[in-house]
N, CA, C and O atoms as a GROMACS GRO file, in nm:
protein
  424
    1UNK      N    1   2.012  -1.943  -2.937
    1UNK     CA    2   2.060  -1.870  -2.834
    1UNK      C    3   1.957  -1.789  -2.758
    1UNK      O    4   1.866  -1.732  -2.818
    2UNK      N    5   1.971  -1.783  -2.632
    2UNK     CA    6   1.874  -1.700  -2.555
    2UNK      C    7   1.901  -1.551  -2.560
    2UNK      O    8   2.014  -1.508  -2.584
    3UNK      N    9   1.800  -1.473  -2.538
    3UNK     CA   10   1.820  -1.330  -2.545
    3UNK      C   11   1.891  -1.291  -2.417
    3UNK      O   12   1.868  -1.358  -2.317
    4UNK      N   13   1.972  -1.191  -2.411
    4UNK     CA   14   2.048  -1.153  -2.283
    4UNK      C   15   1.952  -1.083  -2.192
    4UNK      O   16   1.862  -1.013  -2.238
    5UNK      N   17   1.969  -1.100  -2.066
    5UNK     CA   18   1.874  -1.054  -1.974
    5UNK      C   19   1.862  -0.893  -1.971
    5UNK      O   20   1.764  -0.836  -1.922
    6UNK      N   21   1.961  -0.830  -2.023
    6UNK     CA   22   1.956  -0.680  -2.033
    6UNK      C   23   2.026  -0.641  -2.157
    6UNK      O   24   2.129  -0.696  -2.194
    7UNK      N   25   1.964  -0.534  -2.228
    7UNK     CA   26   2.019  -0.468  -2.346
    7UNK      C   27   1.996  -0.327  -2.335
    7UNK      O   28   1.900  -0.282  -2.273
    8UNK      N   29   2.083  -0.254  -2.394
    8UNK     CA   30   2.072  -0.104  -2.397
    8UNK      C   31   2.092  -0.041  -2.529
    8UNK      O   32   2.184  -0.079  -2.602
    9UNK      N   33   2.010   0.056  -2.564
    9UNK     CA   34   2.030   0.121  -2.686
    9UNK      C   35   1.958   0.254  -2.675
    9UNK      O   36   1.883   0.274  -2.579
   10UNK      N   37   1.978   0.351  -2.775
   10UNK     CA   38   1.906   0.474  -2.780
   10UNK      C   39   1.783   0.470  -2.884
   10UNK      O   40   1.788   0.403  -2.988
   11UNK      N   41   1.684   0.540  -2.849
   11UNK     CA   42   1.567   0.550  -2.935
   11UNK      C   43   1.494   0.679  -2.908
   11UNK      O   44   1.451   0.708  -2.796
   12UNK      N   45   1.480   0.759  -3.018
   12UNK     CA   46   1.411   0.882  -3.008
   12UNK      C   47   1.463   0.971  -2.897
   12UNK      O   48   1.384   1.035  -2.828
   13UNK      N   49   1.591   0.977  -2.877
   13UNK     CA   50   1.658   1.064  -2.783
   13UNK      C   51   1.659   1.002  -2.648
   13UNK      O   52   1.716   1.064  -2.558
   14UNK      N   53   1.606   0.890  -2.622
   14UNK     CA   54   1.593   0.834  -2.486
   14UNK      C   55   1.693   0.713  -2.486
   14UNK      O   56   1.722   0.652  -2.589
   15UNK      N   57   1.746   0.682  -2.356
   15UNK     CA   58   1.809   0.561  -2.338
   15UNK      C   59   1.707   0.457  -2.302
   15UNK      O   60   1.617   0.475  -2.221
   16UNK      N   61   1.728   0.344  -2.370
   16UNK     CA   62   1.639   0.223  -2.357
   16UNK      C   63   1.712   0.121  -2.295
   16UNK      O   64   1.825   0.089  -2.333
   17UNK      N   65   1.640   0.060  -2.183
   17UNK     CA   66   1.695  -0.052  -2.121
   17UNK      C   67   1.596  -0.169  -2.132
   17UNK      O   68   1.491  -0.163  -2.068
   18UNK      N   69   1.621  -0.266  -2.206
   18UNK     CA   70   1.539  -0.378  -2.231
   18UNK      C   71   1.566  -0.496  -2.125
   18UNK      O   72   1.672  -0.558  -2.121
   19UNK      N   73   1.462  -0.519  -2.042
   19UNK     CA   74   1.479  -0.618  -1.934
   19UNK      C   75   1.413  -0.744  -1.971
   19UNK      O   76   1.307  -0.745  -2.034
   20UNK      N   77   1.478  -0.855  -1.930
   20UNK     CA   78   1.413  -0.984  -1.962
   20UNK      C   79   1.432  -1.068  -1.829
   20UNK      O   80   1.536  -1.063  -1.762
   21UNK      N   81   1.322  -1.147  -1.798
   21UNK     CA   82   1.327  -1.244  -1.684
   21UNK      C   83   1.260  -1.178  -1.560
   21UNK      O   84   1.187  -1.080  -1.565
   22UNK      N   85   1.296  -1.243  -1.452
   22UNK     CA   86   1.233  -1.219  -1.320
   22UNK      C   87   1.314  -1.112  -1.236
   22UNK      O   88   1.437  -1.114  -1.240
   23UNK      N   89   1.251  -1.026  -1.164
   23UNK     CA   90   1.319  -0.926  -1.093
   23UNK      C   91   1.267  -0.928  -0.937
   23UNK      O   92   1.151  -0.902  -0.908
   24UNK      N   93   1.358  -0.958  -0.850
   24UNK     CA   94   1.337  -0.961  -0.705
   24UNK      C   95   1.462  -0.900  -0.642
   24UNK      O   96   1.545  -0.833  -0.704
   25UNK      N   97   1.465  -0.931  -0.508
   25UNK     CA   98   1.578  -0.880  -0.431
   25UNK      C   99   1.715  -0.949  -0.479
   25UNK      O  100   1.821  -0.888  -0.464
   26UNK      N  101   1.713  -1.061  -0.530
   26UNK     CA  102   1.827  -1.130  -0.563
   26UNK      C  103   1.878  -1.102  -0.692
   26UNK      O  104   1.998  -1.117  -0.713
   27UNK      N  105   1.800  -1.061  -0.782
   27UNK     CA  106   1.838  -1.017  -0.922
   27UNK      C  107   1.819  -0.889  -0.975
   27UNK      O  108   1.829  -0.870  -1.096
   28UNK      N  109   1.789  -0.787  -0.886
   28UNK     CA  110   1.770  -0.657  -0.938
   28UNK      C  111   1.899  -0.575  -0.957
   28UNK      O  112   1.895  -0.471  -1.023
   29UNK      N  113   1.999  -0.615  -0.909
   29UNK     CA  114   2.125  -0.526  -0.927
   29UNK      C  115   2.170  -0.493  -1.070
   29UNK      O  116   2.198  -0.376  -1.098
   30UNK      N  117   2.178  -0.590  -1.162
   30UNK     CA  118   2.204  -0.558  -1.293
   30UNK      C  119   2.115  -0.458  -1.365
   30UNK      O  120   2.160  -0.378  -1.447
   31UNK      N  121   1.982  -0.466  -1.331
   31UNK     CA  122   1.895  -0.369  -1.390
   31UNK      C  123   1.913  -0.249  -1.332
   31UNK      O  124   1.916  -0.148  -1.403
   32UNK      N  125   1.929  -0.241  -1.193
   32UNK     CA  126   1.949  -0.106  -1.123
   32UNK      C  127   2.075  -0.039  -1.186
   32UNK      O  128   2.076   0.082  -1.209
   33UNK      N  129   2.178  -0.117  -1.213
   33UNK     CA  130   2.297  -0.060  -1.273
   33UNK      C  131   2.277  -0.002  -1.420
   33UNK      O  132   2.326   0.105  -1.459
   34UNK      N  133   2.204  -0.082  -1.492
   34UNK     CA  134   2.173  -0.046  -1.621
   34UNK      C  135   2.089   0.085  -1.631
   34UNK      O  136   2.114   0.173  -1.714
   35UNK      N  137   1.988   0.090  -1.540
   35UNK     CA  138   1.896   0.210  -1.546
   35UNK      C  139   1.982   0.324  -1.502
   35UNK      O  140   1.975   0.430  -1.564
   36UNK      N  141   2.071   0.311  -1.392
   36UNK     CA  142   2.153   0.416  -1.357
   36UNK      C  143   2.242   0.477  -1.459
   36UNK      O  144   2.260   0.598  -1.472
   37UNK      N  145   2.296   0.382  -1.529
   37UNK     CA  146   2.389   0.422  -1.639
   37UNK      C  147   2.309   0.500  -1.751
   37UNK      O  148   2.356   0.601  -1.804
   38UNK      N  149   2.195   0.453  -1.780
   38UNK     CA  150   2.111   0.521  -1.886
   38UNK      C  151   2.072   0.643  -1.838
   38UNK      O  152   2.067   0.734  -1.920
   39UNK      N  153   2.039   0.670  -1.708
   39UNK     CA  154   1.991   0.812  -1.654
   39UNK      C  155   2.118   0.888  -1.648
   39UNK      O  156   2.099   1.009  -1.664
   40UNK      N  157   2.235   0.858  -1.631
   40UNK     CA  158   2.348   0.936  -1.644
   40UNK      C  159   2.370   0.990  -1.784
   40UNK      O  160   2.412   1.103  -1.806
   41UNK      N  161   2.337   0.899  -1.879
   41UNK     CA  162   2.360   0.943  -2.018
   41UNK      C  163   2.246   1.005  -2.098
   41UNK      O  164   2.273   1.056  -2.206
   42UNK      N  165   2.126   1.003  -2.056
   42UNK     CA  166   2.010   1.042  -2.114
   42UNK      C  167   1.917   1.106  -2.022
   42UNK      O  168   1.895   1.069  -1.907
   43UNK      N  169   1.857   1.218  -2.088
   43UNK     CA  170   1.762   1.299  -2.005
   43UNK      C  171   1.624   1.211  -1.977
   43UNK      O  172   1.555   1.226  -1.876
   44UNK      N  173   1.598   1.125  -2.076
   44UNK     CA  174   1.479   1.040  -2.076
   44UNK      C  175   1.519   0.886  -2.089
   44UNK      O  176   1.592   0.846  -2.180
   45UNK      N  177   1.466   0.806  -1.993
   45UNK     CA  178   1.501   0.668  -2.004
   45UNK      C  179   1.369   0.586  -2.011
   45UNK      O  180   1.273   0.607  -1.938
   46UNK      N  181   1.375   0.485  -2.110
   46UNK     CA  182   1.272   0.398  -2.120
   46UNK      C  183   1.303   0.254  -2.081
   46UNK      O  184   1.395   0.192  -2.135
   47UNK      N  185   1.218   0.199  -1.978
   47UNK     CA  186   1.242   0.058  -1.961
   47UNK      C  187   1.156  -0.017  -2.039
   47UNK      O  188   1.034  -0.007  -2.023
   48UNK      N  189   1.213  -0.102  -2.131
   48UNK     CA  190   1.132  -0.201  -2.216
   48UNK      C  191   1.102  -0.308  -2.127
   48UNK      O  192   1.189  -0.390  -2.096
   49UNK      N  193   0.969  -0.316  -2.076
   49UNK     CA  194   0.932  -0.412  -1.978
   49UNK      C  195   0.859  -0.535  -2.032
   49UNK      O  196   0.796  -0.613  -1.961
   50UNK      N  197   0.871  -0.546  -2.163
   50UNK     CA  198   0.794  -0.656  -2.243
   50UNK      C  199   0.852  -0.793  -2.200
   50UNK      O  200   0.779  -0.892  -2.202
   51UNK      N  201   0.972  -0.799  -2.166
   51UNK     CA  202   1.027  -0.933  -2.132
   51UNK      C  203   1.034  -0.965  -1.983
   51UNK      O  204   1.093  -1.066  -1.947
   52UNK      N  205   0.976  -0.884  -1.897
   52UNK     CA  206   0.973  -0.906  -1.744
   52UNK      C  207   0.872  -1.013  -1.723
   52UNK      O  208   0.755  -0.995  -1.757
   53UNK      N  209   0.910  -1.122  -1.668
   53UNK     CA  210   0.815  -1.219  -1.629
   53UNK      C  211   0.778  -1.224  -1.501
   53UNK      O  212   0.673  -1.283  -1.475
   54UNK      N  213   0.843  -1.170  -1.409
   54UNK     CA  214   0.804  -1.149  -1.266
   54UNK      C  215   0.864  -1.034  -1.204
   54UNK      O  216   0.983  -1.009  -1.222
   55UNK      N  217   0.784  -0.960  -1.128
   55UNK     CA  218   0.836  -0.844  -1.050
   55UNK      C  219   0.772  -0.835  -0.915
   55UNK      O  220   0.654  -0.865  -0.899
   56UNK      N  221   0.851  -0.793  -0.815
   56UNK     CA  222   0.795  -0.768  -0.687
   56UNK      C  223   0.815  -0.631  -0.643
   56UNK      O  224   0.844  -0.544  -0.726
   57UNK      N  225   0.801  -0.601  -0.510
   57UNK     CA  226   0.818  -0.471  -0.463
   57UNK      C  227   0.966  -0.417  -0.480
   57UNK      O  228   0.985  -0.295  -0.474
   58UNK      N  229   1.063  -0.497  -0.497
   58UNK     CA  230   1.193  -0.454  -0.531
   58UNK      C  231   1.207  -0.384  -0.666
   58UNK      O  232   1.291  -0.295  -0.680
   59UNK      N  233   1.129  -0.421  -0.761
   59UNK     CA  234   1.129  -0.348  -0.894
   59UNK      C  235   1.042  -0.226  -0.870
   59UNK      O  236   1.076  -0.119  -0.920
   60UNK      N  237   0.938  -0.236  -0.801
   60UNK     CA  238   0.862  -0.106  -0.783
   60UNK      C  239   0.953   0.008  -0.712
   60UNK      O  240   0.956   0.124  -0.753
   61UNK      N  241   1.024  -0.038  -0.606
   61UNK     CA  242   1.117   0.059  -0.550
   61UNK      C  243   1.215   0.110  -0.645
   61UNK      O  244   1.241   0.230  -0.645
   62UNK      N  245   1.277   0.022  -0.732
   62UNK     CA  246   1.374   0.071  -0.827
   62UNK      C  247   1.316   0.173  -0.920
   62UNK      O  248   1.376   0.276  -0.949
   63UNK      N  249   1.189   0.139  -0.971
   63UNK     CA  250   1.122   0.237  -1.054
   63UNK      C  251   1.093   0.380  -0.990
   63UNK      O  252   1.105   0.484  -1.054
   64UNK      N  253   1.057   0.375  -0.866
   64UNK     CA  254   1.036   0.502  -0.804
   64UNK      C  255   1.176   0.579  -0.786
   64UNK      O  256   1.183   0.700  -0.808
   65UNK      N  257   1.282   0.506  -0.747
   65UNK     CA  258   1.410   0.576  -0.740
   65UNK      C  259   1.458   0.623  -0.871
   65UNK      O  260   1.511   0.733  -0.883
   66UNK      N  261   1.439   0.542  -0.969
   66UNK     CA  262   1.490   0.585  -1.098
   66UNK      C  263   1.408   0.714  -1.158
   66UNK      O  264   1.464   0.804  -1.220
   67UNK      N  265   1.269   0.707  -1.130
   67UNK     CA  266   1.188   0.819  -1.159
   67UNK      C  267   1.232   0.955  -1.106
   67UNK      O  268   1.225   1.062  -1.166
   68UNK      N  269   1.285   0.930  -0.971
   68UNK     CA  270   1.332   1.059  -0.889
   68UNK      C  271   1.458   1.119  -0.957
   68UNK      O  272   1.488   1.236  -0.936
   69UNK      N  273   1.531   1.039  -1.038
   69UNK     CA  274   1.653   1.079  -1.092
   69UNK      C  275   1.657   1.121  -1.246
   69UNK      O  276   1.745   1.193  -1.294
   70UNK      N  277   1.551   1.068  -1.317
   70UNK     CA  278   1.537   1.102  -1.454
   70UNK      C  279   1.384   1.082  -1.500
   70UNK      O  280   1.297   1.036  -1.426
   71UNK      N  281   1.368   1.118  -1.615
   71UNK     CA  282   1.234   1.111  -1.665
   71UNK      C  283   1.213   0.968  -1.722
   71UNK      O  284   1.238   0.945  -1.841
   72UNK      N  285   1.168   0.875  -1.639
   72UNK     CA  286   1.150   0.730  -1.669
   72UNK      C  287   1.023   0.711  -1.722
   72UNK      O  288   0.921   0.764  -1.677
   73UNK      N  289   1.028   0.625  -1.830
   73UNK     CA  290   0.907   0.571  -1.896
   73UNK      C  291   0.913   0.428  -1.897
   73UNK      O  292   1.022   0.370  -1.893
   74UNK      N  293   0.792   0.362  -1.904
   74UNK     CA  294   0.788   0.212  -1.901
   74UNK      C  295   0.707   0.176  -2.031
   74UNK      O  296   0.599   0.228  -2.057
   75UNK      N  297   0.769   0.082  -2.111
   75UNK     CA  298   0.717   0.038  -2.232
   75UNK      C  299   0.668  -0.114  -2.223
   75UNK      O  300   0.736  -0.203  -2.172
   76UNK      N  301   0.545  -0.134  -2.277
   76UNK     CA  302   0.494  -0.264  -2.282
   76UNK      C  303   0.507  -0.358  -2.169
   76UNK      O  304   0.560  -0.469  -2.180
   77UNK      N  305   0.453  -0.306  -2.051
   77UNK     CA  306   0.462  -0.396  -1.938
   77UNK      C  307   0.361  -0.520  -1.951
   77UNK      O  308   0.245  -0.503  -1.991
   78UNK      N  309   0.406  -0.632  -1.919
   78UNK     CA  310   0.330  -0.752  -1.926
   78UNK      C  311   0.211  -0.737  -1.811
   78UNK      O  312   0.213  -0.649  -1.725
   79UNK      N  313   0.121  -0.824  -1.823
   79UNK     CA  314  -0.006  -0.813  -1.739
   79UNK      C  315   0.025  -0.808  -1.585
   79UNK      O  316  -0.035  -0.730  -1.511
   80UNK      N  317   0.118  -0.893  -1.543
   80UNK     CA  318   0.158  -0.906  -1.394
   80UNK      C  319   0.223  -0.761  -1.357
   80UNK      O  320   0.189  -0.711  -1.250
   81UNK      N  321   0.308  -0.695  -1.434
   81UNK     CA  322   0.365  -0.565  -1.402
   81UNK      C  323   0.266  -0.463  -1.417
   81UNK      O  324   0.261  -0.373  -1.333
   82UNK      N  325   0.182  -0.466  -1.520
   82UNK     CA  326   0.084  -0.374  -1.532
   82UNK      C  327  -0.015  -0.362  -1.394
   82UNK      O  328  -0.054  -0.256  -1.346
   83UNK      N  329  -0.040  -0.473  -1.353
   83UNK     CA  330  -0.124  -0.488  -1.238
   83UNK      C  331  -0.057  -0.435  -1.113
   83UNK      O  332  -0.125  -0.377  -1.028
   84UNK      N  333   0.074  -0.455  -1.098
   84UNK     CA  334   0.148  -0.390  -0.985
   84UNK      C  335   0.154  -0.239  -1.005
   84UNK      O  336   0.141  -0.163  -0.909
   85UNK      N  337   0.172  -0.196  -1.123
   85UNK     CA  338   0.185  -0.048  -1.148
   85UNK      C  339   0.036   0.010  -1.104
   85UNK      O  340   0.031   0.116  -1.042
   86UNK      N  341  -0.074  -0.055  -1.136
   86UNK     CA  342  -0.205  -0.008  -1.099
   86UNK      C  343  -0.230  -0.010  -0.951
   86UNK      O  344  -0.279   0.084  -0.890
   87UNK      N  345  -0.190  -0.130  -0.893
   87UNK     CA  346  -0.213  -0.132  -0.750
   87UNK      C  347  -0.135  -0.035  -0.666
   87UNK      O  348  -0.179   0.007  -0.559
   88UNK      N  349  -0.020   0.001  -0.715
   88UNK     CA  350   0.069   0.090  -0.626
   88UNK      C  351   0.050   0.232  -0.682
   88UNK      O  352   0.112   0.323  -0.627
   89UNK      N  353  -0.022   0.256  -0.778
   89UNK     CA  354  -0.049   0.403  -0.831
   89UNK      C  355   0.070   0.448  -0.918
   89UNK      O  356   0.077   0.566  -0.953
   90UNK      N  357   0.159   0.362  -0.952
   90UNK     CA  358   0.273   0.410  -1.036
   90UNK      C  359   0.229   0.443  -1.176
   90UNK      O  360   0.289   0.525  -1.246
   91UNK      N  361   0.114   0.374  -1.216
   91UNK     CA  362   0.067   0.404  -1.354
   91UNK      C  363   0.011   0.535  -1.366
   91UNK      O  364  -0.016   0.578  -1.478
   92UNK      N  365  -0.010   0.608  -1.257
   92UNK     CA  366  -0.047   0.751  -1.264
   92UNK      C  367   0.072   0.847  -1.253
   92UNK      O  368   0.054   0.968  -1.273
   93UNK      N  369   0.185   0.801  -1.225
   93UNK     CA  370   0.304   0.866  -1.196
   93UNK      C  371   0.408   0.855  -1.319
   93UNK      O  372   0.468   0.952  -1.364
   94UNK      N  373   0.421   0.731  -1.363
   94UNK     CA  374   0.503   0.707  -1.479
   94UNK      C  375   0.439   0.718  -1.607
   94UNK      O  376   0.318   0.698  -1.612
   95UNK      N  377   0.508   0.748  -1.717
   95UNK     CA  378   0.457   0.752  -1.851
   95UNK      C  379   0.476   0.606  -1.899
   95UNK      O  380   0.584   0.548  -1.888
   96UNK      N  381   0.365   0.552  -1.953
   96UNK     CA  382   0.356   0.409  -1.984
   96UNK      C  383   0.321   0.406  -2.138
   96UNK      O  384   0.223   0.471  -2.175
   97UNK      N  385   0.387   0.341  -2.218
   97UNK     CA  386   0.357   0.332  -2.356
   97UNK      C  387   0.341   0.176  -2.399
   97UNK      O  388   0.390   0.082  -2.336
   98UNK      N  389   0.268   0.166  -2.510
   98UNK     CA  390   0.233   0.022  -2.553
   98UNK      C  391   0.373  -0.031  -2.622
   98UNK      O  392   0.398  -0.151  -2.627
   99UNK      N  393   0.450   0.054  -2.668
   99UNK     CA  394   0.576   0.018  -2.740
   99UNK      C  395   0.685   0.105  -2.687
   99UNK      O  396   0.658   0.205  -2.621
  100UNK      N  397   0.817   0.069  -2.716
  100UNK     CA  398   0.920   0.159  -2.690
  100UNK      C  399   0.910   0.296  -2.751
  100UNK      O  400   0.935   0.401  -2.693
  101UNK      N  401   0.869   0.281  -2.875
  101UNK     CA  402   0.855   0.410  -2.959
  101UNK      C  403   0.747   0.506  -2.888
  101UNK      O  404   0.768   0.626  -2.868
  102UNK      N  405   0.631   0.440  -2.853
  102UNK     CA  406   0.526   0.522  -2.781
  102UNK      C  407   0.580   0.576  -2.650
  102UNK      O  408   0.557   0.694  -2.623
  103UNK      N  409   0.643   0.506  -2.574
  103UNK     CA  410   0.704   0.536  -2.441
  103UNK      C  411   0.790   0.660  -2.460
  103UNK      O  412   0.773   0.762  -2.394
  104UNK      N  413   0.882   0.644  -2.550
  104UNK     CA  414   0.992   0.754  -2.585
  104UNK      C  415   0.923   0.885  -2.625
  104UNK      O  416   0.974   0.992  -2.591
  105UNK      N  417   0.810   0.879  -2.695
  105UNK     CA  418   0.749   0.980  -2.748
  105UNK      C  419   0.649   1.051  -2.656
  105UNK      O  420   0.626   1.171  -2.669
  106UNK      N  421   0.589   0.973  -2.562
  106UNK     CA  422   0.498   1.041  -2.458
  106UNK      C  423   0.549   1.138  -2.362
  106UNK      O  424   0.473   1.190  -2.280
   0.00000   0.00000   0.00000
C-alpha cells in the first residue's frame, strides 16, 4: 500500500506534517490545510519534507506564509527543495534539520 500524501503527529513538542509527492498550484491545498491545523495546535511546526518529489514557487509561498504564523522548521528536504530554499534565501530564514528530530530540536 502506498504511503498517504500527508501525515501528522507530534514530536518533541512540535506538530509534524509529513508531506509526500509533488506540490504546485493544483496540489498545495491539502498541505496548506495541514500546516494551518498544526500551527493552530502547536507553537512549533516541522514540515517533514523528505518525501517531497517536486516543489515550485507555490510551496515557497506557503512556507513563507506558515513561517509568519508559527515557528516553522523544515526537516530532510530533498535536493530539489534544498536548492529552492537556497536560491530564495529561505535557508537563512527557516530552521532546517537533517531529520525531524533535529528540526524539532533546533
